[in-house]
C-alpha positions as CSV (number, residue, x, y, z in Angstrom):
1,X,0.0,0.0,0.0
2,X,1.5,3.3,-1.1
3,X,-0.2,5.9,1.1
4,X,-0.4,9.6,2.1
5,X,-0.1,10.7,5.7
6,X,-3.5,12.3,6.1
7,X,-5.4,10.6,8.9
8,X,-8.7,10.6,7.1
9,X,-7.1,8.4,4.6
10,X,-4.8,6.3,6.8
11,X,-7.4,5.3,9.3
12,X,-9.9,3.5,6.9
13,X,-7.2,2.0,4.7
14,X,-5.4,0.6,7.8
15,X,-8.5,-1.5,8.4
16,X,-8.1,-3.1,5.0
17,X,-4.4,-3.8,5.6
18,X,-5.2,-5.3,9.0
19,X,-7.8,-7.6,7.4
20,X,-5.3,-8.7,4.7
21,X,-2.6,-9.4,7.4
22,X,-5.2,-11.4,9.4
23,X,-5.8,-13.6,6.3
24,X,-2.1,-14.4,6.1
25,X,-0.9,-12.0,3.4
26,X,2.4,-10.3,3.6
27,X,1.6,-6.6,3.5
28,X,3.9,-3.6,3.3
29,X,2.8,0.0,3.9
30,X,4.8,2.9,2.4
31,X,4.2,6.2,4.0
32,X,5.7,9.0,6.2
33,X,7.1,8.4,9.7
34,X,4.3,10.5,11.2
35,X,1.9,7.6,10.7
36,X,4.3,4.7,11.2
37,X,2.7,3.6,14.5
38,X,-0.8,3.4,13.1
39,X,0.4,1.4,10.1
40,X,2.7,-1.0,12.0
41,X,-0.3,-1.7,14.4
42,X,-2.0,-3.4,11.5
43,X,0.7,-6.0,11.2
44,X,2.0,-4.6,8.0
45,X,5.7,-3.9,7.4
46,X,6.3,-0.2,7.5
47,X,8.3,1.3,4.6
48,X,9.4,4.9,5.3
49,X,9.3,7.6,2.6
50,X,10.0,11.3,2.8
51,X,8.1,14.0,0.9
52,X,8.9,17.7,1.0
53,X,6.1,20.2,0.8
54,X,6.7,23.9,0.1
55,X,7.4,26.1,3.1
56,X,5.0,28.8,2.1
57,X,2.4,28.6,4.8
58,X,0.1,26.4,2.7
59,X,-0.3,29.0,-0.1
60,X,0.2,26.2,-2.7
61,X,-3.2,24.7,-1.9
62,X,-5.0,27.9,-2.9
63,X,-4.2,27.5,-6.6
64,X,-5.3,24.3,-8.5
65,X,-2.2,24.1,-10.7
66,X,0.1,24.7,-7.9
67,X,-1.5,22.0,-5.9
68,X,-1.2,19.5,-8.8
69,X,2.5,20.5,-9.2
70,X,3.2,19.9,-5.5
71,X,1.5,16.5,-5.6
72,X,3.5,15.7,-8.7
73,X,6.7,16.7,-7.0
74,X,5.9,14.5,-4.0
75,X,5.3,11.5,-6.3
76,X,8.5,12.2,-8.1
77,X,10.4,12.3,-4.8
78,X,8.8,9.1,-3.6
79,X,9.5,6.9,-6.7
80,X,13.2,6.4,-6.2
81,X,12.7,5.6,-2.5
82,X,10.1,3.0,-3.4
83,X,12.3,1.5,-6.1
84,X,15.1,1.0,-3.5
85,X,12.7,-1.3,-1.7
86,X,10.4,-2.8,-4.4
87,X,12.8,-3.3,-7.3
88,X,14.5,-6.1,-5.3
89,X,11.3,-7.3,-3.7
90,X,8.3,-6.5,-6.0
91,X,4.8,-6.8,-4.7
92,X,2.2,-9.0,-6.3
93,X,-0.3,-6.2,-6.2
94,X,0.1,-2.4,-5.5
95,X,-2.6,-0.5,-3.8
96,X,-2.3,3.3,-3.7
97,X,-4.1,6.2,-2.1
98,X,-5.5,9.3,-3.8
99,X,-2.5,11.6,-4.4
100,X,0.0,8.7,-4.3
101,X,-0.4,7.7,-7.9
102,X,3.3,6.8,-7.9
103,X,2.0,3.4,-6.8
104,X,0.4,2.9,-10.2
105,X,3.5,4.1,-12.0
106,X,5.7,1.7,-10.1
107,X,3.2,-1.2,-10.7
108,X,3.1,-0.5,-14.5
109,X,6.9,-0.3,-14.6
110,X,7.1,-3.7,-13.0
111,X,4.2,-5.2,-15.0
112,X,2.1,-5.7,-11.8
113,X,-1.6,-5.0,-11.2
114,X,-2.7,-2.0,-9.1
115,X,-5.8,-0.5,-7.6
116,X,-6.7,2.9,-6.2
117,X,-7.9,2.7,-2.6
118,X,-9.7,5.9,-1.6
119,X,-11.8,7.2,1.4
120,X,-13.2,9.9,-0.8
121,X,-16.2,10.5,-3.0
122,X,-15.4,9.5,-6.6
123,X,-15.6,12.7,-8.7
124,X,-17.6,12.7,-12.0
125,X,-18.0,15.2,-14.7
126,X,-21.1,15.8,-16.9
127,X,-19.8,13.3,-19.5
128,X,-19.9,10.5,-17.0
129,X,-16.1,10.4,-16.8
130,X,-14.0,10.2,-13.7
131,X,-12.6,13.7,-13.1
132,X,-8.9,14.0,-14.0
133,X,-6.2,16.6,-13.3
134,X,-6.1,17.3,-17.0
135,X,-9.4,19.0,-16.7
136,X,-7.5,22.1,-15.5
137,X,-6.0,22.4,-19.0
138,X,-7.4,25.9,-19.5
139,X,-5.7,27.3,-16.3
140,X,-2.4,29.2,-16.5
141,X,0.5,26.8,-16.1
142,X,-1.6,23.7,-16.8
143,X,0.2,23.0,-20.1
144,X,3.6,23.0,-18.4
145,X,2.3,20.8,-15.6
146,X,1.0,18.3,-18.1
147,X,4.3,18.3,-20.0
148,X,6.2,17.6,-16.7
149,X,3.7,14.8,-15.8
150,X,4.1,13.2,-19.2
151,X,7.9,13.3,-19.0
152,X,7.9,11.8,-15.6
153,X,5.6,8.9,-16.7
154,X,8.0,8.1,-19.5
155,X,11.0,8.2,-17.3
156,X,9.3,6.1,-14.6
157,X,8.7,3.3,-17.1
158,X,4.9,3.5,-16.7
159,X,3.0,1.7,-19.5
160,X,0.4,4.5,-19.5
161,X,2.1,7.8,-20.5
162,X,-1.0,9.8,-21.4
163,X,-1.9,12.0,-18.4
164,X,-5.6,11.9,-19.0
165,X,-5.6,8.1,-19.2
166,X,-3.2,7.7,-16.2
167,X,-5.3,10.0,-13.9
168,X,-8.7,8.8,-15.3
169,X,-10.5,5.5,-14.9
170,X,-8.8,2.8,-13.0
171,X,-9.8,-0.1,-10.7
172,X,-11.0,1.6,-7.5
173,X,-12.0,0.6,-4.0
174,X,-14.0,3.4,-2.4
175,X,-14.0,2.9,1.3
176,X,-17.2,4.7,1.8
177,X,-20.9,3.9,1.5
178,X,-22.5,4.1,-1.9
179,X,-25.2,6.1,-0.2
180,X,-22.7,9.0,0.0
181,X,-21.7,8.9,-3.7
182,X,-23.5,11.5,-5.9
183,X,-24.7,10.0,-9.2
184,X,-23.4,6.5,-8.2
185,X,-25.4,5.0,-11.1
186,X,-22.9,6.6,-13.5
187,X,-20.1,4.5,-12.2
188,X,-19.3,1.1,-13.6
189,X,-19.4,-1.4,-10.7
190,X,-16.7,-3.4,-12.4
191,X,-14.4,-0.4,-12.0
192,X,-15.5,1.2,-8.8
193,X,-16.6,-0.8,-5.7
194,X,-18.1,0.8,-2.6
195,X,-17.2,-1.2,0.5
196,X,-18.9,1.0,3.1
197,X,-17.1,2.2,6.2
198,X,-14.2,0.2,7.4
199,X,-13.7,0.5,11.2
200,X,-14.4,-2.6,13.2
201,X,-10.9,-3.2,14.4
202,X,-10.4,0.5,15.1
203,X,-13.1,0.6,17.8
204,X,-11.0,-1.6,20.1
205,X,-7.9,0.6,19.5
206,X,-9.7,3.9,20.1
207,X,-11.1,2.8,23.5
208,X,-14.6,2.8,24.8
209,X,-16.9,5.5,26.1
210,X,-19.8,5.2,28.5
211,X,-23.0,7.2,28.1
212,X,-23.9,9.0,31.3
213,X,-26.9,7.4,33.0
214,X,-28.8,10.7,33.3
215,X,-28.3,11.7,29.7
216,X,-31.6,11.7,27.7
217,X,-29.8,12.7,24.5
218,X,-26.1,12.5,23.4
219,X,-24.6,14.8,20.8
220,X,-21.1,14.2,19.3
221,X,-19.4,17.3,17.7
222,X,-16.3,16.8,15.6
223,X,-14.7,18.5,12.6
224,X,-12.6,15.5,11.8
225,X,-8.8,15.5,11.7
226,X,-8.0,18.3,9.3
227,X,-10.2,21.2,10.2
228,X,-10.0,21.3,13.9
229,X,-8.3,24.7,14.6
230,X,-11.6,26.5,15.1
231,X,-12.1,27.7,18.7
232,X,-14.8,30.3,17.7
233,X,-16.9,27.5,16.2
234,X,-16.5,25.4,19.4
235,X,-17.5,28.4,21.5
236,X,-20.7,28.7,19.4
237,X,-21.4,25.0,20.0
238,X,-21.0,25.5,23.8
239,X,-23.4,28.4,23.6
240,X,-25.9,26.3,21.6
241,X,-25.9,23.1,23.7
242,X,-24.3,24.0,27.0
243,X,-26.9,23.6,29.8
244,X,-29.5,22.4,27.3
245,X,-31.9,20.2,29.5
246,X,-31.5,16.5,28.9
247,X,-28.5,16.8,26.6
248,X,-25.0,15.5,27.1
249,X,-22.3,16.7,24.6
250,X,-19.0,15.1,23.6
251,X,-16.9,17.8,21.9
252,X,-13.8,16.9,19.9
253,X,-11.5,19.9,19.4
254,X,-8.4,18.3,17.9
255,X,-4.8,18.6,19.1
256,X,-4.2,22.3,18.2
257,X,-6.8,24.0,20.3
258,X,-6.2,24.7,24.0
259,X,-9.3,24.0,26.0
260,X,-8.7,27.3,27.8
261,X,-9.6,29.0,24.5
262,X,-13.2,27.8,24.9
263,X,-13.8,29.7,28.1
264,X,-16.1,28.1,30.8
265,X,-17.2,24.7,29.7
266,X,-20.7,23.8,30.9
267,X,-21.2,20.8,33.1
268,X,-23.1,18.8,30.4
269,X,-20.1,19.0,27.9
270,X,-17.0,16.9,27.9
271,X,-14.0,18.1,25.8
272,X,-11.5,15.8,24.1
273,X,-8.6,16.4,21.8
274,X,-9.6,13.2,20.1
275,X,-13.0,11.7,21.1
276,X,-13.4,7.9,20.8
277,X,-15.7,8.5,17.9
278,X,-16.9,5.0,17.1
279,X,-17.8,4.3,20.7
280,X,-19.6,7.6,21.1
281,X,-21.5,7.3,17.8
282,X,-22.8,3.8,18.8
283,X,-24.5,5.4,21.9
284,X,-25.3,8.9,20.5
285,X,-28.5,10.5,19.2
286,X,-27.1,13.0,16.8
287,X,-23.8,14.0,15.1
288,X,-22.6,17.5,14.3
289,X,-19.9,17.0,11.7
290,X,-17.8,18.5,9.0
291,X,-19.2,16.1,6.5
292,X,-16.2,13.8,5.8
293,X,-17.4,10.7,3.9
294,X,-15.8,8.5,6.5
295,X,-17.4,10.1,9.5
296,X,-20.8,10.4,7.8
297,X,-20.6,6.7,6.8
298,X,-20.0,5.8,10.4
299,X,-22.9,7.9,11.5
300,X,-25.2,6.2,9.0
301,X,-23.9,2.8,10.1
302,X,-25.4,3.7,13.5
303,X,-28.5,5.4,12.2
304,X,-27.8,8.9,13.4
305,X,-29.1,12.2,12.0
306,X,-26.5,14.8,11.2
307,X,-26.0,18.5,11.1
308,X,-23.2,19.1,8.5
309,X,-21.0,22.1,8.6
310,X,-18.9,21.5,5.5
311,X,-15.3,22.7,5.4
312,X,-14.4,22.0,1.8
313,X,-13.6,19.4,-0.9
314,X,-16.3,16.8,-1.2
315,X,-17.9,17.6,2.1
316,X,-20.3,20.1,0.4
317,X,-21.7,17.4,-2.0
318,X,-21.9,14.9,0.9
319,X,-23.9,17.5,2.9
320,X,-26.3,18.1,0.0
321,X,-26.8,14.4,-0.6
322,X,-27.7,13.8,3.0
323,X,-30.1,16.7,3.0
324,X,-31.7,15.3,-0.1
325,X,-32.1,12.0,1.7
326,X,-33.9,13.8,4.5
327,X,-31.5,12.8,7.3
328,X,-29.4,15.9,7.7
329,X,-29.3,19.7,7.7
330,X,-26.5,21.7,6.1
331,X,-25.3,24.9,7.9
332,X,-22.3,26.7,6.5
333,X,-19.7,27.9,9.0
334,X,-20.7,31.6,8.7
335,X,-24.3,30.7,9.4
336,X,-23.6,28.4,12.3
337,X,-25.0,30.6,15.0
338,X,-25.8,28.9,18.4
339,X,-29.5,29.3,17.6
340,X,-29.2,27.7,14.1
341,X,-27.2,24.8,15.4
342,X,-29.5,24.1,18.4
343,X,-32.7,24.2,16.2
344,X,-31.2,21.9,13.6
345,X,-30.1,19.2,16.0
346,X,-33.2,19.2,18.1
347,X,-35.6,19.2,15.2
348,X,-33.9,16.3,13.5
349,X,-33.8,14.2,16.6
350,X,-37.5,14.8,17.2
351,X,-38.7,13.9,13.7
352,X,-40.1,10.4,13.3
353,X,-39.9,10.6,9.5
354,X,-36.1,11.2,9.9
355,X,-35.8,8.1,12.1
356,X,-37.6,6.0,9.5
357,X,-35.3,7.1,6.7
358,X,-32.2,6.5,8.8
359,X,-33.3,2.9,9.6
360,X,-33.4,2.1,5.8
361,X,-30.0,3.8,5.2
362,X,-28.5,2.0,8.2
363,X,-29.5,-1.4,6.8
364,X,-28.0,-0.5,3.4
365,X,-24.7,0.7,4.8
366,X,-24.4,-2.4,7.0
367,X,-24.9,-4.7,4.0
368,X,-21.9,-3.3,2.1
369,X,-19.2,-5.4,3.8
370,X,-16.5,-3.0,5.0
371,X,-12.9,-4.1,5.2
372,X,-13.8,-7.8,4.7
373,X,-15.4,-7.1,1.3
374,X,-12.4,-4.9,0.3
375,X,-10.1,-7.7,1.2
376,X,-12.2,-10.2,-0.8
377,X,-11.8,-8.0,-3.9
378,X,-8.1,-7.5,-3.4
379,X,-7.6,-11.3,-3.0
380,X,-9.5,-11.8,-6.3
381,X,-7.1,-9.5,-8.0
382,X,-4.2,-11.7,-6.7
383,X,-5.6,-14.8,-8.3
């Protein structure tokens, strides 16, 4: 598995790796040292790689072509490091994460099969094609980017040297529920398989949580792992739900917010840097979330209504899809006043029609198979 260090990607793919190890396969996981512990815990052999991102305060992510060039640089940096390991000991199958397409280049150079393993919504355009980086062709600098990419593909020994083809359709395992995929009917099931959320082993590692005996309702609030530096939003949540009769709140604020920044924390609120999300969701009544596909899939697995405050990327489309399904409300960050948050959560929890819709979606999500199904598909590719 050739991965990226983002926790929202590492966590679900780790479940698949652990399942493959449990079935007796030798698995290696190439990634950065920051996630070595999580990957080694699966039983996979950790392979360290180093990527260097620009030291510009994150300005590169604000321009699409700059973002693509930085990702290309990272893949270029990674390839020789991977060759040092895998040229002498090639894998029978290469799995690679979104943004780590070097895994496909290496596989093609060695004549081995490969598959994309992603925790994200699969993007589509109006022509029913998977969105590719080459669709930025009209932007300044895009032509030079594509020329660099093509040259690298040729030098890497990849069999596919057309950028559109290389970044387009490929065998994909989407570690999310099909429920969360916009226009899922446009995707060929022989090319894209939705496994549903992958987390059963993770629950034991995260630790348990016990619902307070006097809590009539429990709300989990979390903005995931990448958008947590938002003390003002957390203060609004405290104003919305602090002291609300019958409600107990579990608030995850991430590692970069000092609890002192929140001011006085009401007695009915517990604050965590990292809340044991799976255990809380299993006992909660509602979820206030950023709308990550992984988190939303876990909430649907437990039949929970959601208030989604999207922070970017595919979270907006996920929020809209859940709203269309009648099991969520979308509130943008600038509109997330205490009054709006409180009204949205309490009205969803009190609506019997919402509960009925959630029951149907819960059954659908639980039937998808999770990590076991992903491992079945991977094993079939090895035959």
